[in-house]
N, C-alpha and C positions, 0 to 999 in steps of 0.2 A: 659724694661718697664712702662709703661704709670703709672706715678701717679696720686693717686684720687686728684680729684678737690676739694680745701680747700676754705670755704667762711668762711668768718668770720662773725662773731655777733657784732662786732665791729670795722666796718673798717676805723670810723675815726679816733679810739683812737691811739696813740702810748705810751710813755715813760713819766709819768706824768712829768710837769713841775718842782716838786718837786727834782727826781731823775734830771733830766737833769741839773739845777742849783745847786746844791751839785756837781754833777762829775766836772761842770763847774769848782764850786768853787778849787777842791781837781786839777785839773789839771793846775789851774794856781795859787794854794797856795796861795786862797784868803778868807778871814774871812767868813766863811758861817752864813750868818744870813737871808739865806731865807730857808731853810726847819725848820723847827717849832720844837726842841728840846734844854732843858737847856743842858749846856756844864758844870754844879757842879753836883756832885754825888748824888747817892739816899740816903736818909739815913741809917747810918749804923746801927740804931735798927730796922729797916725794913729788910735791908740783914742778918742781924743775925736770922732773923724769917726764911727766907726764906732758908739759912743755916741749920739751925733747924728742919726744916719738912722735907727737904730732906734728913738729918742725921737719920731721925728718919720713914723713911719709907712711906712718904704720895709722892711716885712716878708712881700712877698707875692710870687707869681713873678717872676723877671725875664723879660725876653722870652727866648726860646730861644738867639738868636744872643751875646747878651750886651746891656746894657744901650748903649745908643747913645749916648751921654756918655762910658762908658769905651772903647768902640770909636775913637767919635773921638778921643780921648786917646790911644789907644794908637797909632793912623793918623801922629799928628802927632809921636808920640815914636819909630815907629822911620823914619818918614821923614828926623826929625834927625841920628838914628844913623847909619843906612844910606843914605841918600837913594834911597829906595825908598819910591813913594807907590801903600802897598795901601788899596784900596777900603775904608771901615771898614763899609759896608753889603751888599758882596759877597764882600767876603777877610778879615774877621777875625770869629773867632769866639771869645766867652769859655769856659773847661771849666774843669769842677771840678778842677783842677790838669793841672801836664804829661802825667801818667801818663794819665790821663781821654784827652786829646790824641793820646798816643802810638798807644793802645787805638785810639784811632776812627781815627788817619790809618789802621794798616795794614788795619783792617776796611772801608774805602773802596777801599783800592787791589787788595788780594789777594785770589786766588780760588785755591779748591782745586787744587794742583799748581803755583802759581807756587812761583818761588825765591826769599829775599829773603839778600841778603848782609848778614852783620852783622862790624863788627870789632870781636874780643875782647881785653883783656878788658871785657865787655858791662854794662851797667845791668839787672837781671833780668827789668823789663818787658815786655822786645824778644821774647825765643822765646816765651814762652806766649802773646801776642797773634799771634804769626805762626802756631802751630801750631793755637790756636782757630779760626782761617780756613781750616784747611787748607794753612796755604803750607809750604814745607820752607826752614828755616836753613841758609844756606851761611855757615861762620866762615869768616873769613880772621884768623889774631891779628898783631894790632901787634906792633911788633920791640920787644922789648927791648933794654936797661935807659929807652932815652927814648921809648919807644911811637910810633915815627913809623911811617906806614902804606904797608906795600910793594907798589907797585902792581902791579908783576910780577905778585903772587900776587893781587890783586884782578880785573885783568884776566882772569887766567886761568881765574877762578870763574866769570865775567858771561859768558850764555850766553844764546841764545833764548829759554830759559823763565824767564831771569830779570825780575821785576816790581821789584823796589825796591833799593835800597841804603841801609842805615840809617846813618846818622854821628848822631857825639855828641860835639861839639867846641864849648867847651870840654869836656874828656875825662874822664868819671867812669867808670873811678874814678882814673886817671891824672895826670889835670891836665897830659895833654898838646893843645896847639892846631890847628888849620890854618897852613899855612904857603902862600908864595905860589905854590910848588911844588905844593901839592896842589890848590890851586884850577883851575890849567895841567891838571892830570892828571884832573882832576871835568869840564873843559869839553870836553877829548875824549874821555872817557869817554860823557858825554851824546852827544855827538855821532855817535857810531858804535854806541851801542845805545839801542834808546826806552826807557831803565827812567825810574821816579821815583827821588825822592829823600824820605827824612824825617829832618829834620835838627833832632836836640834842641839844643836851645841855652839850657837853661836856667840855665847858669854865664855866659851873657855877659857880663856884670858883673863878673866876677870875675878876671882877667886881667892876669899883674904884667909885671914890672921892662919897663914902655914899649912891650910887644906889642900890636898891634890884633888885636881879634875879628875874626876875615875871616868873618863871615856870609853865609850862601846867600843873604840877601835884598840883599848889595851887588851880585849880578852877574847880570842880567835874564835870560841863557840859562840858568844855573842856576835861581832864582827862579822860572822860571814851569813849573816841573816838578817845584815841591819842597812840602812842608808844613813850616814853620818853627815848631815849636815852643817856647815858653818860660812864665817862672814869676813872678807876685811873690811867692809865698812864699819862694823864695828871695832876690828882691831885695828884697824889704823884712822878711826876719829873722821871719816870719810863717808857718813850714812849715806848721803845723797848719790856715790857712786854705784850703790848696786850692785856689789861685784862679790857673789859668794861662790861653794862649791858642794859638790856631794863626793861622798866616798862610800864605795858598795863595790862587792864582788863583780865579777866581768858578768855572770848571768843577771844580774839587779839590774848594773851597770846598762847593759844594752835595751833594758825594757824603759827604765828612767831615758834614755839620750833619745828613745824612740819620741817621745812625748817632748821632750824639750827642744828638740829640731823644730817642731810646731808650733812652739811657746814663745821662743824669742831666738832661736836657731842660733846666735852667737853674742855673746857681750862686747863691751866697747874696747877696741883693740889695744888703743894706747894707752889705755888705763892696766889693762893685763899686761902687756909691756913694762910699766912704769913701776906695778905692785911687783913685777917680777924682781925688778933690779934692785926694789929696797928691801924685797923679803931676804934678799941674796948679801945685800950689803949690810943692814944695819937688824937682824934679827933682835938683837938686843932690847930695841925700841918695844919691841910685842911681848919680851922676855918680860919688861919690866912693867907691865900695866897693874898687875895685883897691887906692887907697890904703890903707885902712882894712883891707883883708884881707892884702894885701902886707906890713904893718907887725905882724900875727900870726902869720902863716909867720916871716917873720925871728925874730921872738920866739920860737918854738916852737922853731926849729932853736937857734938859744942856749940857750937853757937844755937841751935834747938831746945838745950837745958831749959829747963824752966816755962815751956811753953805749955800749951793744954792739949797735948799729943804724946802718947806715950810709944817710943820706938819699939821696933818687933826685930830678930835678927836679922841681919843681911849678909850673910856669907858671899855673896858673890853678885854679877850684875850691877849696873851703875842706878840702881832703883832702892830708895829705902819705903818702906812703910813705918807707916806712925798708926797706933788705934787710937778711936776716938771713946770706945764702947763703957770708958766709965764716967763717961760725963753726958751720953745724950744716947736715945736712940732715934735719930732723925736718921733716912736713909742716907748711906754715903754719898749717892750721887745726887739729893739735894746740899748737902755739906761741901763737897766739891763746885757745887756751881755757887753758893755762898762765899767761898772761897774769895773765887776767880772776882766774880762783880763788886763784892764787899771791901775783901782784903787784897786782891790785886797779886794773887798767886793762884797758877793751875795746877792742877792733879791729877790725877786721877782713879777713881772709885774703882775698888775692886771688885764689885758685884759684877761688876759688865764682862767679868772673865769666867762666867760659869755660865752653864746652859740651861741648868735649874737654881730657880733663885736661890741666894746666900749672901745674905749679909752681914760681916762680920764688925763693920764699922771701922774699914779697913783704909787708907788714900796711898798711894804712891808717889812718891817724889823722885824724882832723874837728879842725882848729883853730880852729872858730868857736864862742871859749868863752872867758870873760874870763881874765887873765893868771893869777889865782890858781890858777883849776883847770888852765891849762897849766902852771903850776908843779909844783904838786903832785902831774900825772900824770909831768910829766917827772921827778920827784926819783924817783917809784917804779921809771919803766923805767930810769933807770939804775944800778939795784941788780942788776938783770936778767944774769944769766950763761946764758948758752943754748952749750950743747952737743949 
């Protein structure tokens, strides 16, 4: 019997680099500093609330937009942080992780032939979503080594076909953050062109050194045409729970929810209840994350002193970039494999976050780990001789 022809919608997409490097780490018994997840436990108080709600029957479908009590809590939380009052009924949607929210936002906005400006290096979920709805990604590289936005190149890329500018600040994988000048440039851009913004802000609670996160929600003229996305998985050290949310004006939220209801419909009910309880009772735990993770970053940098790697500024997230450009011209993918197999520490090569080949000889390490894990990894990495 002749098999039907299968035509891939994503012919260039394989297994994500995160899965590849994590599998390699497991195969070679390496310390996994590649995929971004903590190796310490979720707060017992939060776990207790999940168990409570499961035991008390919160096990059926939640409402499609999310539990009203969670949306109310998010509305208050965001208003306290950024002085923007999103309506919980019509402007806030709970999703199964930030990646779903990113996908829904792209699907809600992008028509076949629309162009989407993407700042690179870019989180790997952006380009597949754009391509699946017939959009055309247009890449603008951030400027190495501090990864600031080259606004002249962004303006040169935007035209009458541009539908969306994708933002991701605090930035994964580089840790760059938005500055006041970036906000000024954004305001000018949206005044000049009828474009939308998708702002991936999942790292909003990990900004260091006294800097302030400049959420798009803070600025009415930007928020009015933006999807702003965040994640409780990141904020609560529970990446496997996959609970995120999207903030947007009512007209945009209506289109977002049309997609959301046919992607996951709703997100795990007991997790939503537990997160509401925790966010209401212990907001200081999330507010304390910048100090908590800055201490981990600083400790990791201390442990890595004297290694063959040169640290680049990490102003946010829980990733530290290291350059080896002064030691070798070998590809970062090759170095990352060697570190995993030979030295037993897994990292992520930054070149994989680019649509067009770009290799600045930089690796990303996750420092969301217990100090003994970081110390063991640093001890191995200090033995590395790159040539």
